[in-house]
LOGUSE-891550 format. One record per residue: residue in three letters; x, y, z of N, C-alpha, C, O in turn. Coordinates in nm, 3 decimals. Layout:
BEGIN
@residu: ALA | nc1: X | nc2: Y | nc3: Z | cac1: X | cac2: Y | cac3: Z | cc1: X | cc2: Y | cc3: Z | oc1: X | oc2: Y | oc3: Z
...
END
This chain:
BEGIN
@residu: MET | nc1: 0.774 | nc2: 2.131 | nc3: -0.485 | cac1: 0.634 | cac2: 2.101 | cac3: -0.508 | cc1: 0.622 | cc2: 1.960 | cc3: -0.563 | oc1: 0.707 | oc2: 1.913 | oc3: -0.640
@residu: VAL | nc1: 0.518 | nc2: 1.893 | nc3: -0.524 | cac1: 0.485 | cac2: 1.763 | cac3: -0.580 | cc1: 0.363 | cc2: 1.783 | cc3: -0.667 | oc1: 0.259 | oc2: 1.831 | oc3: -0.620
@residu: SER | nc1: 0.375 | nc2: 1.745 | nc3: -0.794 | cac1: 0.265 | cac2: 1.766 | cac3: -0.889 | cc1: 0.215 | cc2: 1.633 | cc3: -0.943 | oc1: 0.290 | oc2: 1.536 | oc3: -0.955
@residu: ASP | nc1: 0.086 | nc2: 1.631 | nc3: -0.977 | cac1: 0.027 | cac2: 1.517 | cac3: -1.047 | cc1: 0.062 | cc2: 1.535 | cc3: -1.195 | oc1: 0.020 | oc2: 1.633 | oc3: -1.257
@residu: LEU | nc1: 0.137 | nc2: 1.442 | nc3: -1.250 | cac1: 0.182 | cac2: 1.457 | cac3: -1.389 | cc1: 0.068 | cc2: 1.453 | cc3: -1.490 | oc1: 0.077 | oc2: 1.514 | oc3: -1.597
@residu: ARG | nc1: -0.039 | nc2: 1.382 | nc3: -1.459 | cac1: -0.151 | cac2: 1.373 | cac3: -1.553 | cc1: -0.227 | cc2: 1.505 | cc3: -1.565 | oc1: -0.259 | oc2: 1.550 | oc3: -1.675
@residu: SER | nc1: -0.256 | nc2: 1.565 | nc3: -1.450 | cac1: -0.336 | cac2: 1.687 | cac3: -1.451 | cc1: -0.254 | cc2: 1.815 | cc3: -1.441 | oc1: -0.301 | oc2: 1.923 | oc3: -1.475
@residu: GLY | nc1: -0.128 | nc2: 1.802 | nc3: -1.394 | cac1: -0.046 | cac2: 1.920 | cac3: -1.373 | cc1: -0.077 | cc2: 1.993 | cc3: -1.244 | oc1: -0.019 | oc2: 2.099 | oc3: -1.217
@residu: THR | nc1: -0.168 | nc2: 1.938 | nc3: -1.165 | cac1: -0.209 | cac2: 1.999 | cac3: -1.039 | cc1: -0.101 | cc2: 1.981 | cc3: -0.932 | oc1: -0.042 | oc2: 1.874 | oc3: -0.921
@residu: ILE | nc1: -0.077 | nc2: 2.086 | nc3: -0.854 | cac1: 0.016 | cac2: 2.076 | cac3: -0.742 | cc1: -0.051 | cc2: 1.999 | cc3: -0.629 | oc1: -0.159 | oc2: 2.038 | oc3: -0.583
@residu: VAL | nc1: 0.012 | nc2: 1.891 | nc3: -0.585 | cac1: -0.044 | cac2: 1.806 | cac3: -0.480 | cc1: 0.001 | cc2: 1.856 | cc3: -0.343 | oc1: -0.080 | oc2: 1.864 | oc3: -0.250
@residu: GLN | nc1: 0.128 | nc2: 1.890 | nc3: -0.329 | cac1: 0.183 | cac2: 1.939 | cac3: -0.202 | cc1: 0.299 | cc2: 2.033 | cc3: -0.229 | oc1: 0.365 | oc2: 2.024 | oc3: -0.332
@residu: ARG | nc1: 0.323 | nc2: 2.122 | nc3: -0.135 | cac1: 0.442 | cac2: 2.205 | cac3: -0.135 | cc1: 0.526 | cc2: 2.160 | cc3: -0.015 | oc1: 0.481 | oc2: 2.165 | oc3: 0.099
@residu: LEU | nc1: 0.646 | nc2: 2.116 | nc3: -0.043 | cac1: 0.736 | cac2: 2.067 | cac3: 0.061 | cc1: 0.840 | cc2: 2.174 | cc3: 0.090 | oc1: 0.917 | oc2: 2.212 | oc3: 0.002
@residu: ILE | nc1: 0.841 | nc2: 2.221 | nc3: 0.212 | cac1: 0.932 | cac2: 2.329 | cac3: 0.251 | cc1: 1.032 | cc2: 2.275 | cc3: 0.352 | oc1: 0.994 | oc2: 2.219 | oc3: 0.454
@residu: GLY | nc1: 1.161 | nc2: 2.292 | nc3: 0.322 | cac1: 1.261 | cac2: 2.244 | cac3: 0.416 | cc1: 1.404 | cc2: 2.255 | cc3: 0.366 | oc1: 1.493 | oc2: 2.296 | oc3: 0.441
@residu: HIS | nc1: 1.427 | nc2: 2.220 | nc3: 0.241 | cac1: 1.563 | cac2: 2.230 | cac3: 0.188 | cc1: 1.602 | cc2: 2.376 | cc3: 0.174 | oc1: 1.519 | oc2: 2.462 | oc3: 0.145
@residu: ARG | nc1: 1.731 | nc2: 2.404 | nc3: 0.194 | cac1: 1.782 | cac2: 2.542 | cac3: 0.185 | cc1: 1.857 | cc2: 2.566 | cc3: 0.054 | oc1: 1.916 | oc2: 2.672 | oc3: 0.035
@residu: ALA | nc1: 1.854 | nc2: 2.468 | nc3: -0.034 | cac1: 1.921 | cac2: 2.480 | cac3: -0.164 | cc1: 1.845 | cc2: 2.391 | cc3: -0.263 | oc1: 1.753 | oc2: 2.320 | oc3: -0.225
@residu: ALA | nc1: 1.886 | nc2: 2.397 | nc3: -0.387 | cac1: 1.819 | cac2: 2.321 | cac3: -0.494 | cc1: 1.824 | cc2: 2.170 | cc3: -0.467 | oc1: 1.916 | oc2: 2.120 | oc3: -0.402
@residu: LEU | nc1: 1.724 | nc2: 2.099 | nc3: -0.519 | cac1: 1.721 | cac2: 1.953 | cac3: -0.508 | cc1: 1.809 | cc2: 1.890 | cc3: -0.615 | oc1: 1.823 | oc2: 1.943 | oc3: -0.725
@residu: ARG | nc1: 1.868 | nc2: 1.777 | nc3: -0.580 | cac1: 1.950 | cac2: 1.701 | cac3: -0.674 | cc1: 1.883 | cc2: 1.570 | cc3: -0.712 | oc1: 1.896 | oc2: 1.524 | oc3: -0.826
@residu: ASN | nc1: 1.813 | nc2: 1.509 | nc3: -0.618 | cac1: 1.750 | cac2: 1.378 | cac3: -0.641 | cc1: 1.617 | cc2: 1.370 | cc3: -0.569 | oc1: 1.598 | oc2: 1.431 | oc3: -0.463
@residu: VAL | nc1: 1.524 | nc2: 1.296 | nc3: -0.628 | cac1: 1.393 | cac2: 1.271 | cac3: -0.569 | cc1: 1.359 | cc2: 1.125 | cc3: -0.594 | oc1: 1.380 | oc2: 1.074 | oc3: -0.704
@residu: SER | nc1: 1.305 | nc2: 1.058 | nc3: -0.492 | cac1: 1.267 | cac2: 0.918 | cac3: -0.507 | cc1: 1.140 | cc2: 0.890 | cc3: -0.427 | oc1: 1.134 | oc2: 0.918 | oc3: -0.307
@residu: PHE | nc1: 1.038 | nc2: 0.836 | nc3: -0.493 | cac1: 0.913 | cac2: 0.800 | cac3: -0.426 | cc1: 0.925 | cc2: 0.661 | cc3: -0.366 | oc1: 0.991 | oc2: 0.574 | oc3: -0.422
@residu: GLY | nc1: 0.860 | nc2: 0.641 | nc3: -0.252 | cac1: 0.852 | cac2: 0.509 | cac3: -0.192 | cc1: 0.757 | cc2: 0.422 | cc3: -0.272 | oc1: 0.679 | oc2: 0.472 | oc3: -0.353
@residu: ALA | nc1: 0.764 | nc2: 0.291 | nc3: -0.250 | cac1: 0.683 | cac2: 0.195 | cac3: -0.326 | cc1: 0.533 | cc2: 0.221 | cc3: -0.314 | oc1: 0.459 | oc2: 0.197 | oc3: -0.409
@residu: SER | nc1: 0.488 | nc2: 0.271 | nc3: -0.199 | cac1: 0.345 | cac2: 0.295 | cac3: -0.179 | cc1: 0.301 | cc2: 0.435 | cc3: -0.222 | oc1: 0.184 | oc2: 0.469 | oc3: -0.212
@residu: ASN | nc1: 0.398 | nc2: 0.517 | nc3: -0.270 | cac1: 0.371 | cac2: 0.655 | cac3: -0.309 | cc1: 0.318 | cc2: 0.741 | cc3: -0.194 | oc1: 0.249 | oc2: 0.840 | oc3: -0.219
@residu: THR | nc1: 0.349 | nc2: 0.704 | nc3: -0.071 | cac1: 0.310 | cac2: 0.786 | cac3: 0.044 | cc1: 0.430 | cc2: 0.859 | cc3: 0.103 | oc1: 0.414 | oc2: 0.959 | oc3: 0.173
@residu: LEU | nc1: 0.550 | nc2: 0.809 | nc3: 0.074 | cac1: 0.673 | cac2: 0.871 | cac3: 0.124 | cc1: 0.758 | cc2: 0.918 | cc3: 0.006 | oc1: 0.750 | oc2: 0.864 | oc3: -0.105
@residu: LEU | nc1: 0.839 | nc2: 1.019 | nc3: 0.033 | cac1: 0.926 | cac2: 1.075 | cac3: -0.068 | cc1: 1.061 | cc2: 1.103 | cc3: -0.002 | oc1: 1.067 | oc2: 1.154 | oc3: 0.109
@residu: ALA | nc1: 1.168 | nc2: 1.069 | nc3: -0.071 | cac1: 1.303 | cac2: 1.104 | cac3: -0.026 | cc1: 1.359 | cc2: 1.209 | cc3: -0.121 | oc1: 1.351 | oc2: 1.193 | oc3: -0.243
@residu: THR | nc1: 1.414 | nc2: 1.316 | nc3: -0.065 | cac1: 1.474 | cac2: 1.420 | cac3: -0.146 | cc1: 1.617 | cc2: 1.446 | cc3: -0.097 | oc1: 1.644 | oc2: 1.439 | oc3: 0.022
@residu: ALA | nc1: 1.705 | nc2: 1.474 | nc3: -0.190 | cac1: 1.843 | cac2: 1.508 | cac3: -0.156 | cc1: 1.874 | cc2: 1.644 | cc3: -0.218 | oc1: 1.851 | oc2: 1.666 | oc3: -0.337
@residu: GLY | nc1: 1.925 | nc2: 1.734 | nc3: -0.136 | cac1: 1.948 | cac2: 1.869 | cac3: -0.184 | cc1: 2.093 | cc2: 1.912 | cc3: -0.180 | oc1: 2.177 | oc2: 1.848 | oc3: -0.117
@residu: ASN | nc1: 2.120 | nc2: 2.023 | nc3: -0.249 | cac1: 2.253 | cac2: 2.082 | cac3: -0.246 | cc1: 2.290 | cc2: 2.137 | cc3: -0.109 | oc1: 2.404 | oc2: 2.177 | oc3: -0.087
@residu: ASP | nc1: 2.195 | nc2: 2.139 | nc3: -0.016 | cac1: 2.224 | cac2: 2.179 | cac3: 0.121 | cc1: 2.284 | cc2: 2.064 | cc3: 0.202 | oc1: 2.301 | oc2: 2.074 | oc3: 0.323
@residu: ARG | nc1: 2.317 | nc2: 1.954 | nc3: 0.132 | cac1: 2.380 | cac2: 1.835 | cac3: 0.190 | cc1: 2.292 | cc2: 1.766 | cc3: 0.293 | oc1: 2.340 | oc2: 1.710 | oc3: 0.391
@residu: THR | nc1: 2.160 | nc2: 1.771 | nc3: 0.268 | cac1: 2.068 | cac2: 1.694 | cac3: 0.352 | cc1: 1.984 | cc2: 1.602 | cc3: 0.265 | oc1: 1.958 | oc2: 1.630 | oc3: 0.148
@residu: VAL | nc1: 1.944 | nc2: 1.493 | nc3: 0.326 | cac1: 1.846 | cac2: 1.402 | cac3: 0.267 | cc1: 1.725 | cc2: 1.409 | cc3: 0.358 | oc1: 1.738 | oc2: 1.395 | oc3: 0.480
@residu: ARG | nc1: 1.609 | nc2: 1.429 | nc3: 0.301 | cac1: 1.486 | cac2: 1.441 | cac3: 0.380 | cc1: 1.387 | cc2: 1.333 | cc3: 0.337 | oc1: 1.372 | oc2: 1.304 | oc3: 0.218
@residu: ILE | nc1: 1.322 | nc2: 1.276 | nc3: 0.436 | cac1: 1.214 | cac2: 1.180 | cac3: 0.412 | cc1: 1.084 | cc2: 1.250 | cc3: 0.449 | oc1: 1.070 | oc2: 1.303 | oc3: 0.559
@residu: TRP | nc1: 0.991 | nc2: 1.251 | nc3: 0.355 | cac1: 0.864 | cac2: 1.325 | cac3: 0.370 | cc1: 0.745 | cc2: 1.231 | cc3: 0.367 | oc1: 0.747 | oc2: 1.128 | oc3: 0.300
@residu: ARG | nc1: 0.640 | nc2: 1.267 | nc3: 0.440 | cac1: 0.508 | cac2: 1.205 | cac3: 0.423 | cc1: 0.433 | cc2: 1.300 | cc3: 0.330 | oc1: 0.403 | oc2: 1.414 | oc3: 0.366
@residu: ILE | nc1: 0.403 | nc2: 1.252 | nc3: 0.211 | cac1: 0.346 | cac2: 1.338 | cac3: 0.106 | cc1: 0.210 | cc2: 1.394 | cc3: 0.145 | oc1: 0.184 | oc2: 1.513 | oc3: 0.122
@residu: ALA | nc1: 0.123 | nc2: 1.314 | nc3: 0.203 | cac1: -0.014 | cac2: 1.358 | cac3: 0.232 | cc1: -0.020 | cc2: 1.479 | cc3: 0.325 | oc1: -0.110 | oc2: 1.562 | oc3: 0.313
@residu: THR | nc1: 0.077 | nc2: 1.488 | nc3: 0.417 | cac1: 0.075 | cac2: 1.598 | cac3: 0.514 | cc1: 0.187 | cc2: 1.699 | cc3: 0.492 | oc1: 0.194 | oc2: 1.800 | oc3: 0.562
@residu: ALA | nc1: 0.274 | nc2: 1.674 | nc3: 0.394 | cac1: 0.390 | cac2: 1.759 | cac3: 0.365 | cc1: 0.481 | cc2: 1.773 | cc3: 0.486 | oc1: 0.549 | oc2: 1.875 | oc3: 0.503
@residu: SER | nc1: 0.483 | nc2: 1.670 | nc3: 0.570 | cac1: 0.565 | cac2: 1.676 | cac3: 0.691 | cc1: 0.696 | cc2: 1.601 | cc3: 0.671 | oc1: 0.702 | oc2: 1.497 | oc3: 0.604
@residu: THR | nc1: 0.802 | nc2: 1.656 | nc3: 0.731 | cac1: 0.933 | cac2: 1.593 | cac3: 0.728 | cc1: 0.939 | cc2: 1.488 | cc3: 0.839 | oc1: 0.916 | oc2: 1.519 | oc3: 0.956
@residu: LEU | nc1: 0.970 | nc2: 1.364 | nc3: 0.802 | cac1: 0.981 | cac2: 1.257 | cac3: 0.900 | cc1: 1.124 | cc2: 1.243 | cc3: 0.952 | oc1: 1.145 | oc2: 1.216 | oc3: 1.070
@residu: HIS | nc1: 1.222 | nc2: 1.261 | nc3: 0.863 | cac1: 1.363 | cac2: 1.248 | cac3: 0.901 | cc1: 1.446 | cc2: 1.345 | cc3: 0.818 | oc1: 1.415 | oc2: 1.373 | oc3: 0.702
@residu: VAL | nc1: 1.552 | nc2: 1.396 | nc3: 0.880 | cac1: 1.652 | cac2: 1.477 | cac3: 0.809 | cc1: 1.788 | cc2: 1.415 | cc3: 0.837 | oc1: 1.827 | oc2: 1.399 | oc3: 0.952
@residu: LEU | nc1: 1.858 | nc2: 1.380 | nc3: 0.731 | cac1: 1.991 | cac2: 1.322 | cac3: 0.741 | cc1: 2.092 | cc2: 1.423 | cc3: 0.689 | oc1: 2.077 | oc2: 1.473 | oc3: 0.578
@residu: GLN | nc1: 2.194 | nc2: 1.453 | nc3: 0.768 | cac1: 2.300 | cac2: 1.544 | cac3: 0.726 | cc1: 2.410 | cc2: 1.460 | cc3: 0.663 | oc1: 2.461 | oc2: 1.368 | oc3: 0.726
@residu: THR | nc1: 2.449 | nc2: 1.491 | nc3: 0.540 | cac1: 2.555 | cac2: 1.414 | cac3: 0.476 | cc1: 2.692 | cc2: 1.458 | cc3: 0.524 | oc1: 2.782 | oc2: 1.376 | oc3: 0.536
@residu: GLY | nc1: 2.709 | nc2: 1.588 | nc3: 0.552 | cac1: 2.828 | cac2: 1.639 | cac3: 0.614 | cc1: 2.954 | cc2: 1.641 | cc3: 0.530 | oc1: 3.047 | oc2: 1.715 | oc3: 0.565
@residu: GLY | nc1: 2.964 | nc2: 1.566 | nc3: 0.423 | cac1: 3.086 | cac2: 1.562 | cac3: 0.344 | cc1: 3.071 | cc2: 1.630 | cc3: 0.210 | oc1: 2.963 | oc2: 1.677 | oc3: 0.175
@residu: ALA | nc1: 3.180 | nc2: 1.634 | nc3: 0.137 | cac1: 3.178 | cac2: 1.695 | cac3: 0.004 | cc1: 3.107 | cc2: 1.606 | cc3: -0.097 | oc1: 3.039 | oc2: 1.656 | oc3: -0.188
@residu: ALA | nc1: 3.123 | nc2: 1.475 | nc3: -0.081 | cac1: 3.057 | cac2: 1.382 | cac3: -0.174 | cc1: 2.909 | cc2: 1.376 | cc3: -0.143 | oc1: 2.869 | oc2: 1.373 | oc3: -0.026
@residu: PHE | nc1: 2.828 | nc2: 1.375 | nc3: -0.247 | cac1: 2.683 | cac2: 1.374 | cac3: -0.227 | cc1: 2.626 | cc2: 1.237 | cc3: -0.258 | oc1: 2.662 | oc2: 1.177 | oc3: -0.359
@residu: PRO | nc1: 2.537 | nc2: 1.186 | nc3: -0.172 | cac1: 2.479 | cac2: 1.053 | cac3: -0.200 | cc1: 2.389 | cc2: 1.056 | cc3: -0.322 | oc1: 2.322 | oc2: 1.157 | oc3: -0.348
@residu: ARG | nc1: 2.386 | nc2: 0.947 | nc3: -0.395 | cac1: 2.299 | cac2: 0.932 | cac3: -0.512 | cc1: 2.196 | cc2: 0.825 | cc3: -0.479 | oc1: 2.230 | oc2: 0.720 | oc3: -0.424
@residu: PHE | nc1: 2.070 | nc2: 0.851 | nc3: -0.514 | cac1: 1.967 | cac2: 0.748 | cac3: -0.498 | cc1: 1.982 | cc2: 0.648 | cc3: -0.609 | oc1: 2.017 | oc2: 0.683 | oc3: -0.722
@residu: VAL | nc1: 1.956 | nc2: 0.524 | nc3: -0.579 | cac1: 1.966 | cac2: 0.417 | cac3: -0.680 | cc1: 1.828 | cc2: 0.366 | cc3: -0.709 | oc1: 1.812 | oc2: 0.276 | oc3: -0.792
END
């Protein structure tokens, strides 16, 4: 879920990862979101529509970290 921190209101529900999230990073314009999950995928989302734009499979044991 993406929530507005000021009001606590849920803005969007993002459905796609099959395991818990490890990292979340907003794009500079706050319209895109990157999430990395324990399912070894990185997903790029369009927040306004809750749609997945890209899914990247990491495939290895090491998990990428957002910087």
